[in-house]
C-alpha positions as CSV (number, residue, x, y, z in Angstrom):
1,M,5.6,9.7,-15.4
2,A,6.1,11.3,-19.2
3,T,10.1,12.1,-18.7
4,V,11.5,14.1,-21.6
5,H,14.9,13.5,-23.0
6,T,16.9,16.2,-25.3
7,F,19.0,14.9,-28.3
8,Q,21.4,16.2,-30.9
9,A,20.6,15.0,-33.9
10,M,23.4,12.8,-36.0
11,S,24.0,12.4,-39.7
12,A,25.5,9.3,-41.7
13,P,28.7,9.6,-43.0
14,E,28.4,9.9,-46.8
15,G,27.2,6.0,-48.4
16,G,27.1,4.7,-44.8
17,T,24.5,4.3,-42.7
18,S,23.4,5.4,-38.6
19,N,20.1,4.8,-36.5
20,A,20.2,9.1,-37.0
21,A,17.6,10.3,-38.8
22,P,19.3,11.0,-42.3
23,E,20.8,14.5,-42.3
24,G,18.4,17.6,-43.4
25,V,15.4,16.1,-41.7
26,I,15.6,16.7,-38.1
27,P,16.9,20.0,-37.2
28,P,19.6,20.0,-34.2
29,S,17.2,19.0,-31.3
30,I,14.7,16.9,-30.5
31,R,11.9,16.6,-27.5
32,H,10.6,13.4,-26.8
33,Q,7.9,12.1,-24.5
34,P,6.2,8.5,-24.5
35,G,4.2,8.6,-28.3
36,V,5.3,11.9,-29.0
37,V,8.6,13.2,-30.6
38,S,8.9,17.2,-31.5
39,V,11.2,18.6,-33.9
40,N,12.4,21.6,-33.7
41,G,15.7,23.9,-35.4
42,E,16.5,27.3,-35.3
43,G,13.8,28.0,-38.2
44,P,10.1,27.1,-37.7
45,A,9.4,23.9,-36.0
46,V,8.9,20.7,-38.3
47,T,6.6,18.0,-38.2
48,T,8.3,14.5,-39.5
49,R,8.6,11.0,-38.9
50,P,12.5,10.5,-38.8
51,N,14.1,7.0,-40.0
52,G,16.2,6.3,-36.5
53,L,17.1,8.4,-33.0
54,N,20.7,7.7,-31.4
55,T,19.0,6.3,-28.4
56,S,22.3,5.3,-26.3
57,E,22.2,8.3,-24.6
58,W,19.0,7.5,-22.8
59,Q,18.4,6.1,-19.0
60,S,17.4,3.0,-19.6
61,G,14.2,2.5,-18.7
62,S,13.7,5.7,-18.6
63,A,9.6,5.2,-18.0
64,G,10.3,2.1,-16.3
65,I,7.6,0.2,-14.3
66,L,5.5,3.6,-13.8
67,S,4.8,2.7,-17.7
68,S,2.5,0.2,-16.7
69,A,0.6,2.2,-14.8
70,R,-3.1,1.0,-14.7
71,T,-6.0,1.9,-12.3
72,T,-7.9,-0.6,-10.3
73,V,-10.2,-1.3,-12.8
74,G,-7.8,-1.8,-15.5
75,A,-7.9,1.4,-17.5
76,P,-5.0,3.0,-18.0
77,S,-3.5,5.8,-15.6
78,T,-4.7,9.4,-16.6
79,G,-3.9,12.9,-14.8
80,G,-0.4,11.7,-12.9
81,V,0.2,8.1,-11.5
82,K,-1.8,7.4,-8.0
83,A,-0.3,5.5,-5.1
84,S,-3.6,2.7,-5.7
85,D,-2.6,2.6,-8.9
86,I,-1.2,-1.5,-10.2
87,I,2.2,-1.7,-11.8
88,T,3.3,-4.8,-13.0
89,L,7.1,-5.7,-12.0
90,P,9.8,-6.9,-14.5
91,N,9.3,-10.1,-13.0
92,G,5.7,-10.5,-13.9
93,M,4.1,-9.3,-10.8
94,E,1.5,-6.8,-10.0
95,V,2.0,-4.9,-6.7
96,S,0.3,-1.0,-5.9
97,V,2.6,1.4,-6.5
98,A,2.1,2.5,-2.6
99,M,3.5,-0.6,-2.3
100,A,6.0,-0.2,-4.5
101,E,7.2,3.0,-2.7
102,Q,7.2,1.0,0.4
103,L,9.7,-1.2,-1.0
104,G,12.1,1.9,-2.4
105,M,11.1,1.6,-6.1
106,V,9.7,4.9,-6.9
107,Q,9.2,8.2,-5.2
108,L,7.3,11.5,-5.0
109,D,9.6,13.9,-6.2
110,G,9.1,18.0,-5.7
111,N,6.4,18.1,-7.8
112,G,4.1,15.5,-5.9
113,R,4.5,13.0,-8.7
114,Y,5.5,9.4,-8.8
115,V,9.0,9.1,-10.1
116,E,11.1,5.9,-10.4
117,V,14.0,5.3,-8.3
118,Q,17.4,4.7,-10.0
119,G,18.0,1.2,-9.7
120,G,15.3,1.1,-7.1
121,V,13.6,-2.2,-8.6
122,D,17.4,-4.2,-8.5
123,A,18.1,-2.8,-5.1
124,A,14.2,-4.4,-3.9
125,S,15.3,-8.1,-6.0
126,R,18.4,-8.4,-4.4
127,Q,16.8,-7.5,-0.6
128,S,14.5,-9.5,-1.2
129,E,17.3,-12.7,-2.7
130,Q,19.2,-12.4,0.2
131,E,16.3,-12.7,3.1
132,A,15.2,-16.0,4.1
133,P,11.6,-16.6,3.2
134,V,9.6,-16.7,5.8
135,D,6.0,-17.3,5.0
136,D,4.0,-15.5,8.1
137,A,0.6,-15.8,6.7
138,E,-2.0,-16.1,8.7
139,G,-4.9,-18.3,7.8
140,F,-8.3,-17.9,8.3
141,A,-9.6,-20.5,11.3
142,D,-12.3,-21.9,9.2
143,P,-10.6,-25.0,6.9
144,K,-13.2,-23.9,4.7
145,A,-13.2,-20.1,4.5
146,E,-9.1,-20.6,4.0
147,A,-10.2,-22.9,0.9
148,D,-12.9,-20.6,-0.7
149,L,-10.4,-17.7,-0.3
150,M,-7.8,-19.7,-2.6
151,E,-10.2,-20.5,-4.8
152,L,-11.2,-16.8,-5.7
153,A,-7.6,-15.8,-5.8
154,Q,-7.2,-18.1,-8.3
155,T,-10.0,-17.3,-10.3
156,V,-9.4,-13.2,-10.6
157,S,-6.2,-11.7,-11.9
158,P,-4.0,-10.3,-9.0
159,S,-4.5,-6.5,-10.1
160,L,-7.9,-6.9,-9.5
161,Q,-7.4,-8.4,-6.1
162,V,-5.6,-5.3,-5.0
163,G,-7.9,-3.3,-6.5
164,A,-10.8,-5.1,-4.0
165,V,-8.7,-4.3,-1.3
166,V,-8.1,-1.0,-2.2
167,D,-11.7,-0.8,-2.2
168,I,-12.3,-1.8,0.2
169,V,-10.2,-0.5,2.8
170,K,-11.1,3.0,0.9
171,T,-15.3,2.5,1.4
172,G,-16.2,-0.8,3.0
173,D,-17.0,-2.5,0.0
174,I,-15.7,-3.4,-3.6
175,N,-16.3,-1.1,-6.5
176,P,-19.3,-1.9,-8.7
177,L,-17.0,-1.9,-11.9
178,T,-14.1,-4.3,-9.8
179,L,-16.9,-6.5,-8.7
180,N,-18.1,-6.7,-12.7
181,R,-14.2,-7.5,-14.0
182,A,-13.8,-9.6,-11.0
183,A,-17.6,-11.7,-11.6
184,S,-16.1,-11.8,-15.4
185,E,-12.8,-13.4,-15.0
186,A,-14.3,-15.4,-12.4
187,G,-17.1,-16.8,-14.9
188,V,-20.0,-16.0,-12.4
189,E,-22.4,-13.4,-12.2
190,P,-21.7,-10.3,-10.0
191,A,-24.5,-11.2,-7.6
192,V,-22.4,-14.2,-6.9
193,M,-19.0,-12.6,-6.7
194,Q,-20.6,-10.2,-4.1
195,A,-21.6,-12.9,-2.4
196,R,-18.3,-14.3,-2.5
197,V,-16.6,-11.3,-1.4
198,D,-19.3,-10.5,1.3
199,A,-17.9,-13.5,3.4
200,M,-14.2,-12.8,2.7
201,K,-14.8,-9.8,4.3
202,S,-16.8,-11.2,7.0
203,H,-14.0,-13.6,7.6
204,F,-11.5,-10.9,7.3
205,E,-13.2,-9.0,9.9
206,A,-13.4,-11.7,12.7
207,Q,-9.6,-12.5,12.2
208,A,-8.7,-8.9,13.5
209,Y,-11.0,-9.1,15.9
210,T,-9.8,-12.0,17.0
211,A,-6.2,-10.5,16.9
212,V,-7.5,-7.5,19.0
213,R,-8.8,-9.3,21.7
214,G,-5.6,-11.3,21.7
215,F,-3.6,-8.0,22.5
216,G,-5.9,-7.5,25.6
217,S,-9.2,-6.4,24.5
218,D,-12.5,-7.4,25.5
219,D,-14.6,-5.1,23.1
220,P,-11.9,-5.0,19.8
221,Q,-15.2,-2.7,18.4
222,D,-13.8,0.5,20.6
223,F,-10.8,0.1,19.6
224,F,-12.1,0.1,15.6
225,E,-14.1,3.0,16.2
226,W,-11.2,4.7,18.2
227,A,-9.1,4.0,15.3
228,R,-11.1,4.9,12.5
229,E,-12.1,8.4,14.1
230,H,-8.7,9.5,14.9
231,M,-6.0,7.2,13.1
232,P,-7.7,6.9,9.6
233,N,-4.6,6.6,7.4
234,S,-2.5,4.4,10.1
235,L,-5.5,1.4,10.0
236,H,-6.1,1.4,6.4
237,E,-2.8,1.2,6.3
238,A,-3.0,-1.6,8.7
239,M,-6.1,-3.5,6.9
240,H,-4.1,-3.0,3.5
241,R,-1.5,-5.2,4.9
242,H,-4.1,-7.4,6.5
243,G,-5.4,-8.2,3.1
244,M,-2.4,-8.3,1.1
245,E,0.0,-10.3,3.5
246,R,-2.2,-11.7,5.5
247,T,-1.2,-10.6,8.8
248,T,-3.1,-8.9,11.3
249,K,0.6,-7.7,12.7
250,P,-0.3,-3.7,12.0
251,Y,-3.0,-3.7,14.5
252,E,-0.7,-3.8,17.4
253,P,1.2,-0.6,17.7
254,L,-2.3,1.0,17.0
255,Y,-4.0,-1.0,19.9
256,R,-0.8,0.3,21.9
257,T,-1.7,3.7,20.9
258,F,-4.9,3.4,21.7
259,I,-4.2,2.4,25.4
260,G,-1.7,5.1,25.8
261,S,-4.5,7.6,25.5
262,M,-7.1,5.9,27.0
263,E,-6.5,8.2,29.5
264,V,-7.9,10.8,27.7
265,H,-10.6,9.3,25.5
266,D,-11.9,6.7,28.4
267,P,-10.3,7.1,31.6
268,H,-13.6,4.8,33.5
269,S,-12.1,1.7,31.1
270,I,-9.1,2.2,33.7
271,L,-10.2,3.0,36.5
272,E,-12.3,-0.4,36.3
273,A,-9.8,-2.5,34.5
274,E,-8.0,-5.3,36.8
275,F,-4.5,-5.1,36.0
276,G,-3.3,-7.9,38.6
277,G,-0.1,-7.9,41.0
278,G,-2.1,-5.7,43.3
279,I,-2.0,-2.9,40.7
280,T,-4.9,-0.7,41.5
281,A,-5.8,2.9,40.0
282,R,-7.9,5.8,40.7
283,K,-8.8,9.1,39.6
284,E,-7.3,12.7,40.9
285,G,-8.5,15.8,38.6
286,G,-7.7,14.8,34.8
287,T,-5.2,12.2,35.4
288,V,-4.9,8.8,36.3
289,L,-3.2,7.5,39.0
290,L,-1.5,3.7,39.4
291,N,0.1,2.4,42.3
292,I,2.7,-0.1,41.3
293,P,3.7,-2.1,44.0
294,G,7.5,-1.2,44.5
295,K,7.5,1.6,42.3
296,G,4.5,4.0,44.1
297,E,2.1,5.9,42.1
298,V,2.8,6.9,38.6
299,S,0.7,8.4,36.1
300,Y,-1.5,6.0,33.9
301,G,0.9,7.5,31.1
302,V,4.2,7.2,32.4
303,A,3.5,3.4,33.6
304,V,2.6,2.8,29.7
305,K,5.5,4.6,28.6
306,S,7.9,2.9,31.0
307,G,6.7,-0.6,30.3
308,L,5.2,-1.2,33.6
309,I,2.6,-2.0,32.5
310,K,1.8,-4.2,29.5
311,V,-0.9,-3.6,26.7
312,T,-2.3,-6.7,27.7
313,D,-2.6,-5.9,31.1
314,M,-5.7,-4.0,29.9
315,G,-8.9,-4.4,28.5
316,R,-9.8,-7.1,31.0
317,R,-13.0,-5.2,33.2
318,R,-14.7,-6.7,36.3
């Protein structure tokens, strides 16, 4: 966001030099915004091009990483920096503003505008250096699909990769502008790039479904339909991390919530489930009760919250 600074004009001593404008050219105060300098004094405003400004009291990197913000199609951000915009870090890495916010580099101010957190970039860098690098990226089960993804990543810039993920998470498909730019960078026709993107989408979806089955679901589609309706923002975040970090772990807490609320949205699944360990289920009014050997009868919700049954205990129907 544009940062405003106020300075007092400085004059050079007679016969000396200074990085300030010559005395009389700049009135007592200057308001500076990126790309704009307004010079105002006690009289009418003066339009001039000063020879220099004393910038010793400027906040270092006041515009900072947000000054590089651009949209997912590469255009400069207008009308305020958005969470989906891309910024370039001092080390040259490109990340979304949303990711920079998670890392503590930027935050929303009282007016809902993104501003850089003082020292946030350095703190995030130190933290990443202190943490032992862990490569927990989940590759595709199909080696050819993984190789195709790596090839695609090498021919398309990181900013467009982020943009494509943001598009797909939000709308289910890549924006035509992003698609055309990606195709241009890769040196292929847009139709070819669309086919590659569609293939990668199918592999990521299959990987997500496999992960949810591992949590205990026999029908992941039920879970994803529920998440889209009841927790769309959390699902979008999980999908974004899946695409950018290559991890399916963020789906698990969503699945736990899905299971925990099943008494409300799908009680028959509980009644038909095979829990094992001699656990049986029955419905009384609007409550599903579980008879757990050694614990007696407790409501399904209490059993889930207290850990008497696990997430993987659900979803396996007769």
